[in-house]
N, C-alpha and C positions, 0 to 999 in steps of 0.2 A: 168246667170244660171236660168233655169226654176224653177218656184216655185212648191212645192209639192201640188197637187190639194187637198189632204186630209187636209193638214195644212191650206190652203187657206179657205176651207169650214169651218173648225173649227174657224178660225179667224173671218169669217163673222158671224157665229152663236154666238160667244162671244160678238161681237159688237151688234148684235140684242138683246142678253140677257141684256146687259147693258142699251141700249136705250129703248127697249120695256118695260122692268120692271121699269126703272127709270122714263120714261116720258109718257108711254102709247102707245099702238099699233097703234091707229088711228093717234096720233100726229106725230109720227116719220115716215119720208119718207125713201125710199131706198137710196136717195142721202146721207142722214146723216149716214146711216149704212155703206155705201161704204166708206165714208170718215173716219169713226171711225175704220173700218177694214183695211184701207190703200190700198184699191183696187179700180179699176174703176167700174162704174155702169155696164159696159158691162161684166166684170168679175163676178160681183155678179149675174147677170142674167144667166151666163153660169152654175152656181151652183144651182141657184134657179130661175126657169122660170118666177115667178111672186112674188109679195109681199105676196100674200096669201099662196103660197108654203113656203116662208120663215117663215111666222107666224106659220104655222103648224109644221115646222121643229124646230122652237124655242120652242114651247110648248112641242114637243116630247123630245127634248134634256133635258128638266127639269125633266122628269119622273124618270129615274134611279137615278140621284143624290138626288132627293127629298126623294124617298123611302129609299135609302141608308143612308141618314142623320138621318131619324127617326129610322131606325133599329139600327144604331150605338148608338143613344142617350138613347135608352131604356135599354141598357146594355146586359149582357150575356143571352143566352137562359136559360130558367128554372127559371128566376126571376119571382116572383108572378105577376099576371096580374095587381093587384092593384098598385104595385110599378112601373110597366111599364107605366100605364096610368098617374100616378102622374108625371113621368118624361116628358111625352109628353106635358101635360098642363103647367108644370113648364117652359119648353122650350118656349112655346108660351108667357107666362107671361114675360119672359126675353127679348124676341125680341121686345116687344112693345116699350120699351124705346129707341131702336135703330132708329135714324132718317132715316136710309137707308131702314128700313123695310117698305114695302108698301103693305103688305097683301099677300094673296095667288095668285101667278101668274096664276094659272089655273082658279080660280074663276074670276079674273080680266079679263082674256082673254075671257072667256065665256060672261061676262057682256058687254064687248066692242063689241063682235060679235053677240050679241043676235038678231040683226036685219038681220043677214045673216044665216038662219037655215041650209043651205047646206055647210057652210064653213068647210073645212077639219080639222081645229084646234079644232072645237067643239067636234068631235068624239075622237080626241086625248086626250083632257082634260077629257072627260067622261071616257075614258079607264083608265086614270091615277087614277081617283077617285075610280073606281071599283077595281083596283089593290090595292089601299091603304086600301079600305074596306076589301078586301080579306086578306090582311096582318093582319089587326086588328082581323079578325075572327080567323086566325091561332094562334095568341097570346092568345086569349081567350079560344080557343078549347084546346090548349096545357095545359092550367091551369084547365081543366075539367069544365069550366063554362057551364051551361045549355043554350041551344039555342044560341050558339055563333054568328050565322049569324044575328039574330035579334039584339043582343046587339051591335055588330059591327056597324050596320046601325045607331043605336041610338047614339053611340059615334061619328060617322062621322058627324051627325047633330050637335052635341055639338061642335065638332072641327071647322067646318065651321062657325057656329054661333059665336064662340069665336073669330075667325079671323076677321069676319065682325065687331063685336062690338068693338073689340080692335082697329081696324083701324079707326073707327068713333071717339071713345072716348080717345084713347091712355091711357087706364087705365087697368093695369094688373089684377084688381079685377074681370074683366069678365072671365079671364082664371081661376082664383081661384074658382069662382062660378061654372063654367062649370066642373072643376075637381071634385068638391063636388057632382055635379049631376051625373057625370059618375061613381063615386065610389058608390053612392047610388043605381044606376041601377045595378052595378056589385054585390053589396050585395044582392039586391032583386033576381037577377038571381041565386045566390048561394043558397038562402033560398028555391027557387022553386026546384032547383036540389036536395037539401037535403031532401025536402018533398017527392019527387018522387023516391028517392033511395030505393031499397028493404031493408027491415029490416033483420038484422042478426038473424038466428034461435037461 
């Protein structure tokens, strides 16, 4: 019976996810991915014409699930922005203790491919970070925060800094410190918004 091409492609991407995230993009070769997926190297290249194309597809495949995971963990729409930010940083504090956690796959991919500025995965990773920032902006805007785009960018810096420091030190205290900084920025943005609001007659 012929294999379903879509299922085969998914199996290859799943294998790439396991090996690229677990061992590194540069370390893992297509032979190992083909073996993990249970396909021949020829079959792998029928779906992905090069390792670079597979890397880009692997990074792209992480986009939707990652955004979906964060949307789910912050809870229902309408929850105050402060509570949503607390949940995001609490989640990061929690994953630090998991030995399987190896940081942000998007940042790691960019770091590994930094010497190849034209690599297609770099644009994919950048697009993901922009979409994540836009999602944060929507969370803040829905709560009436002043200058939500600026605050979303500041929170993104804190999030990626948290991931980096947590990966280096394996200490959840960095996530706690970043959460406190994010909430302080949120409070400052609220005060600016309140000061600029028109007074009631």
